[in-house]
C-alpha positions in Angstrom: -48.6 -7.4 -15.9 -46.1 -6.7 -13.1 -46.6 -3.4 -11.3 -43.7 -0.9 -11.2 -43.7 0.6 -7.7 -42.8 4.2 -7.4 -39.9 4.3 -4.9 -38.0 7.5 -4.0 -34.4 7.4 -5.0 -32.0 7.5 -2.1 -30.2 10.8 -2.1 -26.8 9.1 -1.9 -27.7 6.9 -4.9 -28.8 9.9 -6.9 -25.7 11.9 -6.1 -23.4 9.0 -7.1 -25.3 8.3 -10.2 -24.5 11.7 -11.5 -20.8 10.8 -11.4 -21.4 7.7 -13.6 -22.9 9.0 -16.8 -23.5 5.6 -18.5 -26.1 4.6 -15.9 -28.3 7.7 -16.6 -29.3 6.8 -20.1 -30.3 3.2 -19.6 -31.0 0.5 -17.0 -27.3 -0.5 -16.6 -27.6 -4.2 -15.4 -24.5 -5.7 -16.9 -21.5 -5.0 -14.6 -20.8 -8.7 -14.9 -19.3 -7.9 -18.3 -18.2 -4.2 -17.9 -19.0 -1.8 -15.1 -19.7 1.8 -15.8 -16.7 4.2 -15.7 -17.0 7.0 -13.2 -16.0 10.6 -14.1 -13.0 10.4 -11.8 -11.6 7.6 -13.8 -12.0 9.5 -17.1 -10.4 12.6 -15.6 -7.4 10.7 -14.2 -6.9 8.9 -17.5 -7.1 12.1 -19.5 -4.7 13.9 -17.2 -2.2 11.0 -17.4 -2.5 10.8 -21.2 -2.1 14.6 -21.6 1.1 14.4 -19.4 2.5 11.7 -21.7 1.5 13.7 -24.8 3.0 17.0 -23.6 6.1 15.9 -21.6 6.9 12.6 -23.2 7.5 9.1 -21.9 11.3 9.0 -21.7 12.0 11.7 -19.2 14.4 10.8 -16.3 12.8 8.7 -13.6 9.9 7.5 -15.8 10.6 3.8 -15.2 11.1 4.2 -11.5 7.9 6.3 -11.4 5.9 3.7 -13.3 7.0 0.9 -10.9 6.1 3.0 -7.9 2.7 3.9 -9.5 1.9 0.2 -10.1 2.9 -0.7 -6.6 0.6 2.0 -5.2 -2.3 0.6 -7.1 -1.4 -2.9 -5.8 -1.3 -1.5 -2.2 -4.8 0.0 -2.7 -6.2 -3.3 -3.9 -4.5 -5.1 -1.1 -6.2 -2.9 1.5 -9.6 -3.4 -0.1 -9.3 -7.2 -0.3 -7.5 -8.2 2.8 -4.0 -8.9 1.5 -0.5 -7.5 1.9 0.7 -5.2 -0.8 3.6 -7.5 -1.8 1.1 -10.3 -2.5 -0.7 -8.3 -5.3 0.4 -8.3 -8.9 -1.2 -6.1 -11.6 -2.7 -8.0 -14.6 -4.5 -7.1 -17.7 -7.5 -9.5 -17.0 -8.8 -12.3 -14.9 -7.8 -14.8 -17.6 -4.3 -13.5 -17.6 -4.1 -14.0 -13.8 -5.6 -17.5 -14.0 -3.2 -18.5 -16.8 -0.2 -17.1 -15.0 -0.8 -19.4 -12.1 -1.8 -22.5 -14.1 1.2 -22.2 -16.4 3.5 -21.4 -13.4 2.8 -24.6 -11.5 5.1 -27.6 -12.0 3.0 -30.4 -13.7 3.6 -34.1 -14.5 1.5 -36.2 -16.9 -1.5 -37.7 -15.1 -1.8 -34.9 -12.5 -5.4 -33.9 -11.9 -7.3 -30.6 -11.5 -10.8 -30.6 -10.0 -13.2 -27.9 -11.1 -17.0 -27.4 -11.6 -19.5 -27.4 -14.4 -20.2 -23.7 -13.9 -16.9 -22.2 -14.9 -16.0 -19.5 -17.3 -13.7 -20.1 -20.4 -10.9 -18.1 -18.7 -10.5 -21.1 -16.5 -11.6 -23.9 -18.8 -9.4 -22.8 -21.8 -6.1 -22.9 -19.9 -7.1 -26.2 -18.3 -7.5 -27.6 -21.8 -4.1 -26.2 -22.6 -2.6 -28.0 -19.6 -4.0 -31.2 -20.9 -2.4 -30.7 -24.4 0.9 -29.4 -23.1 1.5 -31.5 -20.0 -1.0 -34.4 -19.9 -3.0 -32.9 -17.0 -6.4 -34.4 -16.4 -9.4 -32.1 -15.6 -12.2 -33.6 -13.4 -15.3 -31.5 -13.9 -17.7 -31.9 -10.9 -21.4 -31.4 -11.6 -22.6 -29.2 -8.7 -25.9 -28.4 -10.3 -26.5 -24.6 -9.9 -24.3 -24.6 -6.8 -27.1 -24.8 -4.3 -26.2 -28.1 -2.7 -23.2 -29.6 -0.9 -20.5 -28.1 -3.1 -17.7 -28.8 -0.7 -18.7 -32.5 -0.4 -19.0 -32.9 -4.2 -15.5 -31.4 -4.6 -14.1 -33.6 -1.9 -15.5 -36.7 -3.4 -13.7 -35.9 -6.7 -10.3 -35.5 -5.1 -8.0 -38.4 -5.7 -4.4 -39.4 -5.2 -3.2 -37.5 -8.3 -5.2 -34.3 -7.6 -2.9 -31.2 -7.4 -5.3 -28.3 -7.8 -8.8 -27.1 -7.0 -9.7 -24.3 -9.4 -13.1 -22.6 -9.4 -15.0 -19.3 -9.2 -16.0 -17.5 -6.0 -19.2 -16.3 -7.6 -20.5 -18.3 -10.6 -21.0 -16.2 -13.8 -23.5 -18.8 -15.1 -25.8 -19.1 -12.1 -25.0 -16.2 -9.8 -24.2 -18.6 -6.9 -21.7 -17.5 -4.2 -19.9 -20.7 -3.2 -18.6 -21.4 0.4 -15.0 -20.5 -0.5 -13.6 -20.5 3.0 -14.8 -24.1 3.5 -13.3 -25.1 0.2 -10.0 -23.5 1.2 -10.1 -25.7 4.3 -10.6 -28.8 2.1 -7.7 -27.8 0.0 -5.4 -27.4 3.0 -6.6 -30.7 4.5 -5.8 -32.5 1.2 -2.6 -30.6 0.5 -4.0 -29.0 -2.7 -3.3 -25.6 -4.3 -6.5 -23.5 -4.5 -6.9 -21.1 -7.5 -9.9 -18.8 -7.6 -11.6 -17.0 -10.4 -12.8 -13.7 -8.9 -14.2 -12.2 -12.1 -17.7 -11.7 -10.6 -16.8 -11.4 -6.9 -14.3 -8.5 -6.9 -16.4 -5.4 -6.1 -19.7 -7.3 -5.8 -19.2 -9.1 -2.5 -16.8 -8.6 0.5 -13.5 -10.3 0.1 -10.8 -10.9 2.7 -8.2 -13.0 1.1 -6.2 -13.8 4.2 -9.3 -14.8 6.0 -10.5 -17.0 3.2 -7.2 -18.9 3.1 -6.9 -19.2 -0.7 -3.6 -19.7 -2.4 -4.2 -17.5 -5.5 -7.1 -15.3 -6.6 -7.5 -13.5 -10.0 -9.8 -10.5 -10.5 -10.6 -8.0 -13.2 -10.6 -4.2 -12.9 -13.3 -3.4 -15.5 -16.3 -5.1 -14.0 -17.6 -4.2 -10.5 -14.5 -2.2 -9.8 -15.5 0.3 -12.5 -12.0 0.6 -14.0 -10.9 0.5 -17.7 -10.4 -2.6 -19.7 -7.1 -4.4 -19.6 -6.7 -3.9 -15.8 -6.9 -6.4 -13.0 -5.1 -8.0 -10.1 -3.6 -11.3 -9.2 -3.2 -12.3 -5.5 -0.7 -15.0 -4.6 -0.2 -15.8 -1.0 3.3 -15.1 0.1 4.1 -18.6 1.1 3.1 -19.8 -2.3 5.5 -17.6 -4.3 7.9 -20.5 -4.7 5.2 -22.8 -6.0 4.3 -20.5 -9.0 7.1 -19.9 -11.4 6.8 -16.7 -13.5 5.9 -17.7 -17.1 6.9 -14.4 -18.7 9.5 -12.9 -16.5 10.0 -9.1 -16.4 11.3 -8.1 -12.9 14.3 -10.2 -11.8 18.0 -10.2 -11.1 20.1 -12.4 -13.4 23.5 -12.8 -15.0 24.8 -14.8 -18.0 25.9 -17.7 -15.8 22.2 -18.7 -15.4 21.7 -17.1 -12.0 18.1 -15.9 -11.6 16.3 -14.3 -8.7 12.7 -13.1 -9.4 11.5 -9.9 -7.8 10.8 -10.3 -4.1 7.1 -9.3 -4.4 4.2 -10.5 -6.5 5.5 -8.1 -9.2 7.4 -11.2 -10.4 4.1 -12.4 -11.9 3.4 -9.2 -13.9 3.4 -9.6 -17.6 4.6 -6.9 -20.0 3.9 -3.2 -19.8 0.9 -1.4 -18.5 -0.8 1.5 -20.1 -0.1 4.4 -17.7 -3.4 6.3 -18.2 -5.4 3.1 -17.6 -3.5 2.5 -14.3 -4.2 6.0 -13.2 -7.9 5.6 -14.0 -7.9 2.3 -12.1 -6.4 4.0 -9.0 -8.9 6.8 -9.2 -11.8 4.4 -9.5 -10.6 2.3 -6.5 -10.1 5.4 -4.4 -13.6 6.6 -5.3 -15.2 3.3 -4.5 -13.5 3.0 -1.2 -13.7 6.6 0.0 -16.9 8.1 -1.6 -19.1 5.2 -2.5 -18.1 3.0 0.5 -17.5 -0.7 0.0 -19.7 -2.0 2.8 -22.6 0.2 1.5 -22.0 -0.9 -2.1 -22.0 -4.6 -1.1 -25.1 -4.3 0.9 -27.0 -2.4 -1.8 -26.0 -4.8 -4.6 -27.3 -7.7 -2.5 -30.5 -5.9 -1.6 -31.2 -5.1 -5.3 -30.3 -8.6 -6.2 -32.9 -10.0 -3.8 -35.5 -7.6 -5.1 -34.8 -8.7 -8.7 -34.8 -12.4 -7.7 -38.2 -12.1 -6.0 -39.8 -10.2 -8.8 -38.6 -12.5 -11.6 -39.5 -15.6 -9.5 -43.2 -14.6 -9.8 -43.3 -14.7 -13.7 -44.9 -17.8 -15.2 -42.7 -19.9 -17.6 -39.5 -18.4 -16.2 -37.1 -20.2 -13.9 -34.6 -18.3 -11.7 -31.6 -20.6 -11.3 -29.8 -18.4 -8.7 -30.1 -19.9 -5.2 -31.7 -17.2 -3.1 -29.7 -18.2 0.0 -26.3 -18.0 -1.9 -26.5 -14.9 -4.0 -25.5 -11.3 -4.3 -26.2 -9.2 -7.4 -26.2 -11.7 -10.2 -29.6 -13.3 -11.1 -29.6 -16.0 -13.8 -32.8 -17.1 -15.4 -34.1 -19.2 -18.2 -37.4 -19.7 -20.1 -38.6 -22.2 -22.7 -40.3 -19.3 -24.6 -37.1 -17.8 -26.1 -33.3 -18.0 -26.2 -31.5 -15.8 -23.7 -30.0 -13.8 -26.5 -33.5 -12.9 -27.7 -34.6 -11.9 -24.2 -31.5 -9.7 -23.8 -32.1 -8.1 -27.2 -35.8 -7.4 -26.4 -34.9 -5.8 -23.0 -32.3 -3.7 -24.7 -35.0 -2.2 -27.0 -36.7 -1.2 -23.7 -33.7 0.6 -22.4 -32.4 -2.3 -20.1 -29.0 -3.9 -20.7 -28.4 -7.5 -19.4 -26.2 -10.4 -20.5 -26.7 -14.0 -21.6 -24.6 -17.1 -20.9 -24.5 -19.7 -23.7 -21.2 -21.6 -23.3 -21.0 -25.3 -22.4 -20.9 -26.9 -19.9 -22.7 -24.0 -18.2 -26.5 -23.7 -18.0 -27.9 -21.5 -20.8 -29.3 -18.4 -19.1 -30.0 -14.7 -19.3 -28.2 -12.8 -16.6 -29.1 -9.7 -14.7 -26.3 -7.9 -12.7 -27.7 -5.5 -10.2 -25.2 -2.7 -9.4 -25.3 -0.3 -6.4 -26.1 2.5 -9.0 -29.3 0.9 -10.1 -32.6 2.2 -8.7 -35.5 0.2 -7.3 -37.6 1.5 -10.2 -35.2 0.1 -12.7 -35.3 -3.3 -11.1 -39.1 -3.3 -11.1 -39.2 -2.1 -14.7 -36.9 -5.0 -15.6 -39.3 -7.4 -14.0 -42.3 -5.8 -15.7 -40.6 -5.7 -19.1 -39.5 -9.3 -18.8 -43.1 -10.4 -18.0 -44.5 -8.5 -20.9 -41.9 -9.9 -23.3 -42.6 -13.5 -22.2 -46.3 -12.9 -22.3 -46.1 -11.7 -25.9 -43.8 -14.7 -26.8 -46.4 -17.1 -25.3 -49.2 -15.6 -27.3 -47.2 -15.8 -30.5 -46.4 -19.4 -29.7 -50.1 -20.2 -29.2 -51.0 -18.6 -32.5 
């Protein structure tokens, strides 16, 4: 039996929790899939929707206003993540951003991409499509759980036909934060394009895109950034614009002779329309995270709770924590021979705790806890205690 320690809730945490209703009714430990929506996002979405309902969507200036609205959100994201506003495109998901870059590069049969064994399907699926469409070869590097010399392992896999390094900043399958700046240095040294899946890093750990030196970085809006579904961002470094052709072109200057000039900013990479109320909600959520929650405070608290969770779970017999303690933030991935991750997640949900599982090859099969700044110390300790009880019961059933 693991003891649940009575820890007073920080007044700031308690105040902010009241603004995120979903975290009050359960132990919300799955921002890695969808973060909780704050009230300010709901209010902004409702106001924008009501305006469309009451005034209509074809009044004069609506298109110009929508473009300005989208550019304002891009500027907010740029300020949060160390980029210039014209380097940020809006997207509908991380996968859309990854696909936009992968399908926008110029490929030849036999070109190679180097990635890792820990990646999400939003990277692996479009890589498979590149193989079918262009004959591109994917080299999957086994980096274990990401605890060792990831840079060296990637470097050893780079060959004369390698064009691209593509991988996650924070691994969804093990919770490992990789040494991205060093990998960017490797890419520059070898003349490679570096594309990063930021699905688990945006809003969970500090990101300075210019300092990291990456070429392109895709991120979602609905996870740690607490925005609605179908929102996200794609960063493309300005000097890489010419290397990534728009796949579905919306903003451009053209004529029937074949002349074409894409938009001067990263808006050239935006695909289709955006739902105005969702963009309003995303803007409100970003402003709230930046101005009221505080990004530095949020990053520090996520990491602190992640370490608490890691330490507690590491003490449970017949449970292995895969996440390297020296390369982690708020994701903690674990496995046990006593039950499948899906079964553990279901058993914890019955106890008022929501986590996730990972069961997609070639990733390790794990259960995954995502500690958010909104979680309390008591919730983390209760998760550890409940996990111990569930596994103890499973062991007794197995012995019987």
